C-alpha positions as CSV (number, residue, x, y, z in Angstrom):
1,M,37.3,-39.2,-38.3
2,K,34.0,-39.0,-40.0
3,N,32.3,-40.8,-37.2
4,L,33.9,-38.4,-34.6
5,F,32.6,-35.4,-36.7
6,T,29.1,-36.9,-36.8
7,L,29.2,-37.6,-33.1
8,A,30.2,-34.0,-32.4
9,N,27.3,-32.8,-34.5
10,I,24.9,-35.0,-32.7
11,I,26.1,-33.6,-29.4
12,L,25.8,-30.1,-30.5
13,I,22.3,-30.7,-31.9
14,V,21.2,-32.3,-28.5
15,I,22.7,-29.4,-26.6
16,A,21.0,-26.8,-28.8
17,G,17.7,-28.7,-28.4
18,L,18.0,-28.8,-24.6
19,M,18.7,-25.0,-24.6
20,A,15.8,-24.3,-26.9
21,S,13.6,-26.5,-24.7
22,C,14.7,-24.4,-21.6
23,V,14.0,-21.2,-23.3
24,T,10.6,-22.3,-24.5
25,E,9.7,-23.6,-21.1
26,K,10.8,-20.3,-19.5
27,A,8.9,-18.3,-22.0
28,S,5.8,-20.4,-21.4
29,E,5.9,-19.7,-17.6
30,P,3.2,-17.1,-16.6
31,M,4.7,-13.7,-15.9
32,T,4.5,-12.4,-12.4
33,L,3.4,-8.8,-11.5
34,K,6.8,-7.9,-10.1
35,D,8.5,-9.2,-13.2
36,A,6.1,-7.4,-15.5
37,Y,6.8,-4.0,-13.8
38,T,10.4,-4.5,-12.9
39,N,11.6,-1.6,-15.1
40,Y,8.9,0.7,-13.9
41,F,8.1,0.5,-10.2
42,L,7.8,-1.9,-7.2
43,I,4.6,-4.0,-6.9
44,G,3.5,-4.3,-3.2
45,V,0.8,-6.0,-1.2
46,A,-0.7,-5.5,2.2
47,I,-0.5,-8.7,4.3
48,N,-2.4,-9.8,7.4
49,Q,-1.1,-11.6,10.5
50,R,-1.9,-15.1,9.3
51,Q,0.2,-14.4,6.2
52,I,3.0,-13.0,8.3
53,D,3.0,-16.1,10.5
54,D,3.0,-18.5,7.4
55,Q,-0.4,-19.8,8.4
56,D,-2.0,-19.0,5.0
57,Q,-0.2,-21.2,2.5
58,R,-2.2,-20.1,-0.5
59,G,-1.8,-16.4,0.3
60,D,1.9,-16.7,1.2
61,T,2.6,-18.5,-2.1
62,I,1.0,-15.6,-4.0
63,I,2.9,-13.0,-1.9
64,K,6.2,-14.5,-2.4
65,S,5.9,-15.1,-6.1
66,Q,4.1,-12.0,-7.3
67,F,5.2,-9.1,-5.1
68,N,8.5,-7.4,-4.1
69,S,7.2,-5.1,-1.4
70,I,4.9,-5.5,1.6
71,S,2.8,-3.3,3.8
72,P,1.3,-4.5,7.2
73,E,-2.4,-4.3,7.5
74,N,-2.2,-3.8,11.4
75,A,1.1,-5.1,12.7
76,L,2.7,-1.6,13.1
77,K,-0.3,0.5,14.0
78,W,-0.1,2.2,17.4
79,D,-2.5,0.0,19.3
80,S,-0.7,-3.1,18.1
81,V,2.9,-2.1,19.0
82,H,2.2,0.3,21.9
83,P,-1.0,-0.9,23.6
84,Q,-0.2,0.7,27.0
85,S,1.8,3.7,28.1
86,D,4.5,1.7,29.7
87,R,4.5,-1.3,27.4
88,Y,5.6,-1.9,23.7
89,D,4.8,-5.2,22.0
90,F,6.9,-5.9,18.8
91,T,6.0,-9.6,18.6
92,E,3.9,-9.2,15.4
93,A,5.9,-6.4,14.0
94,D,9.2,-8.4,14.3
95,R,7.6,-11.3,12.4
96,Y,6.5,-8.9,9.7
97,I,10.1,-7.6,9.3
98,E,11.5,-11.1,9.3
99,F,9.0,-12.1,6.6
100,G,10.0,-9.2,4.4
101,E,13.7,-9.7,4.8
102,K,13.5,-13.5,4.3
103,N,11.9,-12.8,1.0
104,H,14.1,-9.9,-0.1
105,M,11.3,-7.4,-0.2
106,T,11.1,-3.6,0.3
107,I,9.4,-3.2,3.7
108,V,6.8,-0.5,4.3
109,G,5.9,0.8,7.8
110,H,2.2,1.7,8.3
111,T,1.4,3.9,10.2
112,L,2.9,6.2,12.9
113,V,0.3,9.0,13.5
114,W,-3.3,8.4,12.7
115,H,-6.6,9.3,14.4
116,A,-7.8,5.6,14.3
117,Q,-6.4,2.4,15.9
118,T,-4.6,4.6,18.5
119,S,-5.3,3.7,22.1
120,R,-7.2,6.2,24.2
121,W,-4.4,6.5,26.8
122,V,-2.3,8.4,24.3
123,F,-4.6,11.4,24.5
124,Q,-5.6,11.2,28.1
125,D,-4.1,11.6,31.6
126,Q,-4.7,9.2,34.5
127,D,-8.1,10.9,35.2
128,G,-9.3,10.5,31.6
129,K,-8.9,14.1,30.7
130,P,-7.1,15.4,27.6
131,V,-3.3,15.7,28.1
132,T,-1.4,19.0,27.4
133,R,0.3,19.8,24.1
134,D,3.8,19.1,25.6
135,V,2.7,15.7,27.0
136,L,1.2,14.6,23.7
137,L,4.3,15.8,21.8
138,A,6.5,13.8,24.2
139,R,4.4,10.7,23.7
140,M,4.5,11.1,19.9
141,R,8.2,11.6,19.9
142,D,8.9,8.6,22.2
143,H,6.6,6.4,20.1
144,I,8.2,7.4,16.7
145,H,11.7,7.2,18.0
146,T,11.2,3.9,19.6
147,V,9.3,2.2,16.6
148,V,11.3,3.8,13.8
149,G,14.5,3.5,15.7
150,R,14.0,-0.2,16.2
151,Y,13.7,-0.9,12.5
152,K,16.1,1.8,11.3
153,G,17.6,0.7,8.0
154,R,15.2,-2.2,7.7
155,I,11.9,-0.4,7.0
156,K,12.6,1.7,3.9
157,I,9.3,3.6,3.8
158,W,7.1,5.0,6.6
159,D,3.6,6.3,6.5
160,V,4.3,9.1,8.9
161,V,0.9,10.9,9.0
162,N,-2.2,9.1,7.8
163,E,-5.5,10.9,6.7
164,A,-5.1,14.3,8.2
165,L,-7.5,15.9,5.9
166,N,-11.4,15.9,5.6
167,Q,-13.1,15.4,2.3
168,N,-13.7,19.1,1.8
169,G,-10.0,19.8,2.3
170,T,-10.1,21.1,5.9
171,L,-7.8,19.8,8.5
172,R,-9.4,16.8,10.4
173,Q,-10.2,17.8,14.0
174,S,-8.4,14.7,15.4
175,P,-7.1,14.4,19.0
176,W,-3.7,15.1,17.5
177,E,-4.9,18.4,15.9
178,K,-7.0,19.5,18.9
179,I,-4.4,19.0,21.5
180,I,-1.1,19.9,19.7
181,G,-2.4,22.1,16.8
182,P,-1.8,21.9,13.1
183,D,2.0,21.6,13.5
184,Y,1.6,18.1,14.8
185,I,2.1,17.0,11.2
186,E,5.5,18.6,10.8
187,K,6.5,17.4,14.3
188,A,5.7,13.8,13.3
189,F,7.9,14.1,10.2
190,Q,10.6,15.8,12.2
191,Y,10.7,13.0,14.8
192,A,10.6,10.3,12.1
193,H,13.5,11.9,10.3
194,E,15.5,12.1,13.5
195,A,14.9,8.4,14.1
196,D,16.0,7.3,10.6
197,P,17.4,10.1,8.3
198,D,17.5,7.7,5.3
199,A,13.9,6.5,5.4
200,I,11.4,7.6,2.8
201,L,8.7,9.5,4.7
202,R,5.1,9.6,3.3
203,Y,1.9,11.6,3.9
204,N,-0.9,9.1,3.1
205,D,-4.5,9.8,2.4
206,Y,-7.5,8.7,0.4
207,S,-9.8,10.4,-2.2
208,L,-7.0,12.8,-3.2
209,E,-8.4,12.6,-6.7
210,D,-11.3,14.8,-5.5
211,E,-10.5,18.5,-6.3
212,P,-11.1,20.1,-2.8
213,K,-9.0,17.5,-1.0
214,R,-6.3,17.3,-3.6
215,S,-5.9,21.1,-3.6
216,A,-5.6,21.1,0.2
217,A,-3.1,18.3,0.1
218,V,-1.0,20.0,-2.5
219,A,-1.1,23.2,-0.5
220,L,-0.2,21.3,2.7
221,M,2.8,19.6,1.0
222,K,4.1,22.9,-0.4
223,K,3.9,24.4,3.0
224,L,5.8,21.6,4.6
225,L,8.4,21.5,1.9
226,A,8.9,25.3,2.0
227,E,9.5,25.0,5.8
228,G,12.1,22.3,5.3
229,V,9.9,19.5,6.8
230,P,11.4,16.1,5.6
231,V,8.4,14.8,3.8
232,T,9.6,12.9,0.7
233,A,6.6,11.1,-0.7
234,I,2.8,11.2,-1.1
235,G,0.7,8.1,-0.7
236,L,-2.4,7.9,-2.8
237,Q,-4.5,5.2,-1.2
238,E,-6.5,4.5,-4.4
239,H,-9.5,2.9,-2.9
240,V,-11.5,3.4,-6.1
241,Q,-14.6,2.3,-7.8
242,L,-15.5,1.1,-11.3
243,K,-16.4,4.6,-12.5
244,W,-14.6,6.8,-10.0
245,P,-12.2,8.6,-10.4
246,T,-11.8,9.1,-14.2
247,V,-8.4,8.3,-15.6
248,E,-8.1,12.0,-16.4
249,R,-8.6,12.9,-12.8
250,E,-6.1,10.2,-11.7
251,D,-3.5,11.5,-14.2
252,A,-4.0,15.1,-13.0
253,T,-3.6,14.0,-9.3
254,I,-0.3,12.2,-9.9
255,A,1.0,15.0,-12.0
256,A,0.1,17.7,-9.3
257,F,2.3,15.9,-6.6
258,A,5.0,15.0,-9.0
259,E,5.5,18.7,-9.8
260,L,6.3,19.2,-6.2
261,G,9.3,16.9,-6.5
262,L,7.6,14.2,-4.3
263,K,7.8,10.5,-4.9
264,V,4.3,9.3,-5.7
265,M,3.1,5.9,-4.4
266,I,-0.1,4.0,-4.8
267,T,-0.5,2.7,-1.3
268,E,-3.8,0.8,-0.8
269,M,-5.2,0.0,-4.2
270,D,-8.5,-1.9,-4.6
271,V,-11.6,-1.5,-6.7
272,N,-14.9,-1.5,-5.0
273,V,-17.3,-3.2,-7.4
274,L,-20.3,-2.8,-5.1
275,G,-20.2,1.0,-5.1
276,G,-21.4,3.1,-2.2
277,L,-19.6,5.9,-0.4
278,R,-16.3,7.1,-2.0
279,T,-14.3,6.9,1.3
280,A,-11.8,4.8,3.2
281,E,-13.1,6.0,6.5
282,I,-13.8,2.9,8.5
283,S,-16.7,4.4,10.5
284,E,-18.4,5.5,7.3
285,M,-17.7,2.3,5.3
286,A,-19.4,0.3,8.0
287,H,-22.7,2.1,7.0
288,Q,-21.9,2.6,3.4
289,G,-24.4,2.4,0.6
290,G,-24.3,0.2,-2.5
291,S,-26.1,-3.1,-3.0
292,N,-24.6,-6.4,-1.9
293,I,-25.7,-8.0,-5.3
294,Y,-22.9,-10.4,-6.1
295,T,-23.1,-12.8,-3.3
296,N,-23.1,-15.8,-5.7
297,G,-20.2,-14.6,-7.8
298,L,-19.2,-11.7,-10.1
299,P,-20.9,-11.8,-13.5
300,P,-18.6,-12.1,-16.4
301,A,-19.5,-8.7,-17.8
302,V,-18.5,-7.0,-14.5
303,Q,-15.4,-9.2,-14.3
304,Q,-14.3,-7.8,-17.6
305,E,-15.3,-4.3,-16.5
306,L,-13.0,-4.7,-13.5
307,A,-10.2,-5.9,-15.7
308,Q,-10.6,-2.9,-18.0
309,R,-10.6,-0.6,-14.9
310,Y,-7.3,-2.1,-13.6
311,A,-5.7,-1.8,-17.0
312,D,-6.8,1.8,-17.4
313,L,-5.4,2.8,-14.0
314,F,-2.1,0.9,-14.5
315,G,-1.9,2.7,-17.8
316,V,-1.9,6.0,-15.9
317,F,0.8,4.8,-13.5
318,L,2.9,3.7,-16.3
319,R,2.7,7.1,-18.0
320,H,4.1,8.6,-14.8
321,H,6.6,5.9,-14.0
322,D,9.3,8.6,-13.6
323,A,7.3,9.7,-10.5
324,V,5.5,6.6,-9.4
325,S,7.9,4.3,-7.5
326,L,5.5,1.8,-5.9
327,V,2.0,0.4,-6.4
328,T,0.5,-1.6,-3.5
329,L,-2.6,-3.7,-3.6
330,W,-4.5,-3.7,-0.3
331,G,-4.9,-7.4,0.2
332,V,-3.9,-10.6,-1.5
333,T,-7.1,-12.3,-2.5
334,D,-10.7,-11.0,-2.7
335,G,-11.4,-13.0,0.5
336,D,-8.7,-10.9,2.4
337,S,-10.2,-7.6,1.5
338,W,-11.5,-5.1,4.2
339,L,-14.3,-4.3,1.7
340,N,-16.1,-7.5,2.7
341,M,-17.0,-5.9,6.0
342,R,-20.6,-6.4,7.5
343,G,-21.2,-9.5,5.3
344,R,-20.7,-7.8,2.0
345,V,-19.2,-10.0,-0.7
346,N,-16.7,-7.8,-2.8
347,Y,-14.3,-8.6,-5.6
348,P,-11.7,-5.8,-5.4
349,L,-8.4,-7.5,-6.1
350,L,-6.4,-9.4,-8.7
351,F,-6.8,-12.9,-7.2
352,D,-10.1,-14.6,-6.4
353,R,-11.0,-16.3,-3.1
354,A,-9.4,-19.5,-4.3
355,G,-6.2,-17.7,-5.0
356,N,-6.6,-17.9,-8.8
357,P,-5.6,-14.9,-11.0
358,K,-8.6,-13.1,-12.3
359,P,-9.0,-11.4,-15.8
360,A,-7.9,-8.2,-14.0
361,F,-4.5,-9.9,-13.2
362,T,-4.0,-10.7,-16.9
363,A,-5.0,-7.1,-17.8
364,V,-2.5,-5.6,-15.4
365,V,0.4,-7.8,-16.7
366,Q,-0.6,-7.1,-20.3
367,S,-0.6,-3.4,-19.6
368,S,3.2,-3.5,-18.9
369,K,3.9,-4.6,-22.4
């Protein structure tokens, strides 16, 4: 009897040891971004075509382990899915959706109506002259109904209108505005809502932390909401720099849109350590200022400054977690970033070119605690 009691004790001790070992091993595993913020908001990332096609093993491993939402860099832009008036091509877009669904991610659609990466034929007749308002509205409606309708219930969030405002807060004189008029924005949201009444519909723009543009965007959202236009979220692109915007300005920007009852989403976050123009305008970024001074690597002091910058901004997002529902990084590793254009070597993200987590990654994870 004593031997049986001893044996039972030994078994219990072994089981307890195994359980403790499992707990210790689990506790020692590095925390992921999506786990760190699971009680606050989704953590997303923009992915390119190689990653969608599983041709970037390093990037795909990071995407699948760290993030629970994805945005496409280009797969859903107009010139990708609708290159010709009589032809849609959903090859890349379908793969993007399949990637997200396979990995149980919240899928974002980017973007329906934008002045860039939209084929010229959209705005022209067969003679190359501007089409009429009615023709362009019909083309917009057909495109939105076709694209949003195809992925109804699968894409949960859409960037409906992208970058409609100038830096000074005036309405951008894009072909959409020139041909249709200012109400092209409300028409786009109307058509998107018709195509998928349950989708979250965003207005997305950059530099909304600057007062003139922020005030204009707030006024625009108020007007749309007062008219019953189904806009449900604001996208703050968050292409920022080490010193701009201040955390106070970031805080005020999120608060201003939250007060309208809109969901607030950080949609394209990166930190430009090289400086230059405060813009996300591709045509301007190609000729931006700022020195290409870190071609041999980011100095440790700047690496720490970048980490603190991310920690400070995520601290703001956390303070507003009741309003902020998604934070998306615009690229997986530093090597994927659009900020490397024209031979520049930038370091704007949380993973370095080898796919290793940077001090900024650790700072972001620690900020959640």
